[in-house]
C-alpha positions in Angstrom: 10.0 32.4 13.4 12.7 29.9 12.1 14.5 30.2 9.5 15.7 26.6 8.8 15.6 25.4 5.6 12.7 23.1 4.4 13.3 19.3 4.5 13.9 17.5 0.9 10.5 16.4 -0.7 11.8 12.3 -0.3 12.6 13.0 3.2 9.2 14.6 3.8 8.0 11.2 2.2 10.0 9.0 5.0 8.5 11.4 7.7 5.0 11.1 6.5 5.6 7.3 6.5 6.6 7.2 10.0 4.0 9.3 11.0 1.2 7.1 9.2 2.5 4.3 10.9 3.0 5.2 14.1 -0.6 6.5 13.9 -2.1 3.3 12.6 -1.3 1.4 15.8 -4.2 3.5 17.7 -6.8 1.8 15.5 -5.2 -1.4 15.2 -5.5 -1.9 18.7 -8.7 -0.8 19.2 -10.3 -3.0 16.8 -8.1 -5.9 17.2 -9.2 -6.5 20.6 -12.6 -6.6 19.5 -12.1 -10.3 18.2 -10.2 -11.3 21.0 -12.7 -10.7 24.2 -14.7 -13.6 24.0 -11.3 -15.9 24.4 -10.0 -13.3 27.0 -13.1 -13.4 29.0 -13.3 -17.4 28.6 -9.7 -18.0 29.4 -9.6 -15.8 32.3 -13.6 -16.4 33.7 -14.3 -13.4 34.2 -17.5 -11.4 33.2 -18.3 -9.6 29.7 -18.6 -6.5 31.9 -15.0 -6.8 33.4 -13.4 -7.6 30.1 -15.0 -4.8 27.9 -12.9 -2.7 30.0 -10.3 -3.6 28.0 -11.9 -1.9 25.0 -13.1 1.2 27.1 -10.2 1.9 29.1 -7.8 2.0 26.4 -10.1 4.4 24.5 -10.5 6.8 27.7 -6.8 7.0 28.4 -5.6 7.4 24.7 -8.3 10.3 24.2 -7.4 12.0 27.4 -4.1 12.1 27.3 -3.3 13.3 23.9 -3.4 16.6 24.4 -1.1 17.0 27.3 1.4 14.9 25.7 1.2 17.0 22.5 1.9 19.8 24.8 4.8 18.1 26.5 6.3 17.2 23.2 6.3 21.6 22.2 8.6 21.6 25.7 10.4 18.3 25.3 10.7 18.2 21.4 8.3 15.8 19.2 11.1 13.6 18.0 12.1 12.2 21.5 8.2 11.8 22.3 7.6 10.0 19.2 10.1 7.5 19.3 9.7 6.9 23.4 6.2 6.7 22.6 6.8 3.6 20.5 9.3 2.1 22.6 6.6 2.4 25.3 4.2 0.7 23.4 6.4 -2.0 22.4 7.3 -3.0 26.1 3.4 -2.5 26.7 2.1 -5.0 24.3 4.7 -7.6 25.5 3.8 -7.3 28.9 -0.1 -7.7 27.7 0.8 -10.6 25.8 2.6 -12.5 28.9 -0.3 -11.1 31.6 -1.5 -14.0 33.7 -4.5 -12.5 34.7 -7.4 -9.9 33.1 -6.0 -7.6 35.4 -3.0 -7.7 34.6 -3.5 -7.6 30.7 -5.8 -4.3 31.8 -3.1 -2.8 33.4 -0.8 -3.1 30.2 -3.8 -2.1 28.1 -3.8 1.2 29.7 0.3 1.4 29.1 -0.5 0.7 25.9 -2.6 3.9 25.8 -0.6 5.9 27.6 2.5 5.0 25.1 -0.1 5.6 22.0 -1.3 9.3 23.4 2.4 9.9 23.8 3.6 9.5 20.1 0.6 10.3 18.2 -0.1 14.0 18.6 3.7 14.7 18.0 3.5 13.0 14.7 1.1 15.2 13.9 3.1 18.3 15.0 6.1 17.3 13.2 3.9 16.9 9.9 2.3 20.5 10.5 6.2 21.9 10.7 8.0 20.3 7.5 5.0 20.0 5.5 4.7 23.1 3.1 0.8 24.7 3.7 0.0 24.0 0.5 0.6 20.4 0.6 -0.8 19.9 3.9 -4.4 19.0 3.2 -3.2 16.2 0.7 -0.4 14.7 3.3 -3.3 14.5 6.0 -5.4 12.9 3.9 -3.4 9.9 3.1 -2.4 9.8 7.0 -6.0 9.5 7.6 -6.6 6.8 5.0 -3.8 5.1 6.7 -5.9 5.0 9.8 -8.9 3.9 8.1 -7.0 1.1 6.4 -5.6 -0.1 10.2 -9.2 0.5 11.8 -10.6 -2.1 9.1 -7.8 -4.5 9.4 -7.8 -5.0 12.8 -10.8 -7.7 12.9 -9.5 -9.5 10.0 -6.1 -9.8 11.3 -6.9 -10.3 14.9 -9.1 -12.9 13.4 -6.2 -14.6 11.5 -3.7 -14.5 14.5 -5.8 -15.7 17.0 -6.9 -18.8 14.9 -2.9 -19.4 14.4 -1.6 -18.4 17.5 -4.0 -17.4 19.7 -5.0 -14.4 21.5 -2.1 -13.3 23.0 -1.1 -12.9 19.3 -2.7 -9.8 18.7 -0.6 -8.2 21.4 3.0 -9.8 19.8 1.6 -8.6 16.2 2.6 -5.3 17.4 6.0 -5.7 17.2 6.0 -5.9 13.8 4.9 -2.8 12.9 7.0 -0.6 16.1 10.1 -2.0 15.1 10.4 -0.7 11.4 8.8 2.2 12.8 11.4 2.5 15.1 14.4 2.5 12.6 12.2 4.9 10.0 12.1 7.2 12.8 15.6 7.3 14.1 16.7 7.6 10.9 14.4 10.4 9.2 12.7 12.2 12.1 14.1 16.0 12.5 15.1 17.1 15.7 13.0 20.8 15.4 13.0 23.3 17.9 11.1 23.1 21.0 8.0 25.6 20.8 7.9 27.6 24.4 4.5 27.8 25.1 2.7 31.3 26.1 0.3 29.5 28.4 0.6 27.9 31.6 0.5 24.4 31.6 -3.1 24.3 33.7 -6.5 23.1 33.5 -9.0 23.0 30.8 -7.3 25.0 28.3 -4.2 23.2 28.8 -6.1 20.0 27.9 -8.2 21.0 25.2 -5.5 23.1 23.2 -2.9 20.0 23.3 0.2 20.8 21.3 0.8 24.6 20.3 1.8 23.1 16.4 -0.8 20.5 16.4 -4.5 21.0 17.7 -7.1 24.2 17.2 -8.8 25.8 20.4 -11.8 24.3 21.8 -14.5 26.4 23.9 -14.3 25.6 27.6 -17.4 27.1 28.4 -19.4 25.3 30.6 -22.1 24.4 28.0 -19.8 23.2 25.7 -18.2 21.2 28.0 -21.4 19.6 29.4 -22.2 18.9 25.7 -18.8 17.2 25.3 -19.2 15.2 28.3 -23.1 14.0 26.8 -21.4 13.1 23.8 -18.9 11.2 25.8 -21.2 9.1 27.4 -23.2 8.2 24.3 -19.9 7.3 22.6 -19.9 5.1 25.6 -23.1 3.2 25.7 -22.0 2.2 22.1 -19.0 1.0 23.1 -20.9 -1.2 25.6 -23.2 -2.4 23.1 -20.8 -3.4 20.7 -18.8 -5.5 23.1 -21.6 -7.0 24.6 -22.8 -8.2 21.0 -19.4 -9.5 20.0 -19.1 -11.3 23.1 -22.9 -12.7 22.8 -22.3 -14.1 19.7 -18.9 -15.9 19.9 -18.4 -16.6 23.3 -20.4 -20.1 23.2 -18.5 -21.0 20.4 -15.4 -20.4 22.1 -16.2 -22.6 25.0 -17.7 -25.6 22.7 -14.2 -25.3 20.8 
């Protein structure tokens, strides 16, 4: 157990702000893209099934890599992973905004998801180490509120950006969130002692446990994993329905305009 002095309250507040802003990137980019899909489909002259992978691939990669990134953060340092993930996300967003084809855009969307997966679980891990146990519920609740706000703000913000600038703006706008977050992170995120894992980095246990400081154990029994896969399939069906419904309602208007 480290005997390091606890962080001052004002510094914990800034750490919380940094983590909240970092965490907002994921839901914001999950919902903003939905408004842009009809325009992307029309500009690149592709089918809805192809453009829909901009949403599905992002969600799959983000969800699957977060536990691995948390584990790496235990070994390499959470501060380093957060700052590196933010820089990575910024470059991926620029690449997506400048993408000349759908397939380049999909490639950069996947890079966005990887970058987000690197940063998000390590923010949670830092909070668990610097926030006193009696305050964690309230602090994590505030971060959860920020996530909900970002998810709700995505469609209207995306619609405004598309109306004024075009669909590529939904990627450029990330820079206005990432740059101040990087400054705050560089200034306030602590350099914590790396926590070596007692487990080997392999198989299902490594994937589902994630960060030693961030996530609880998950049952890896065959029966439970079958249930997880069934739930994942249902989620993908729901995403596909949402994409097709959104695009069907808007793509004709886009082409007429």
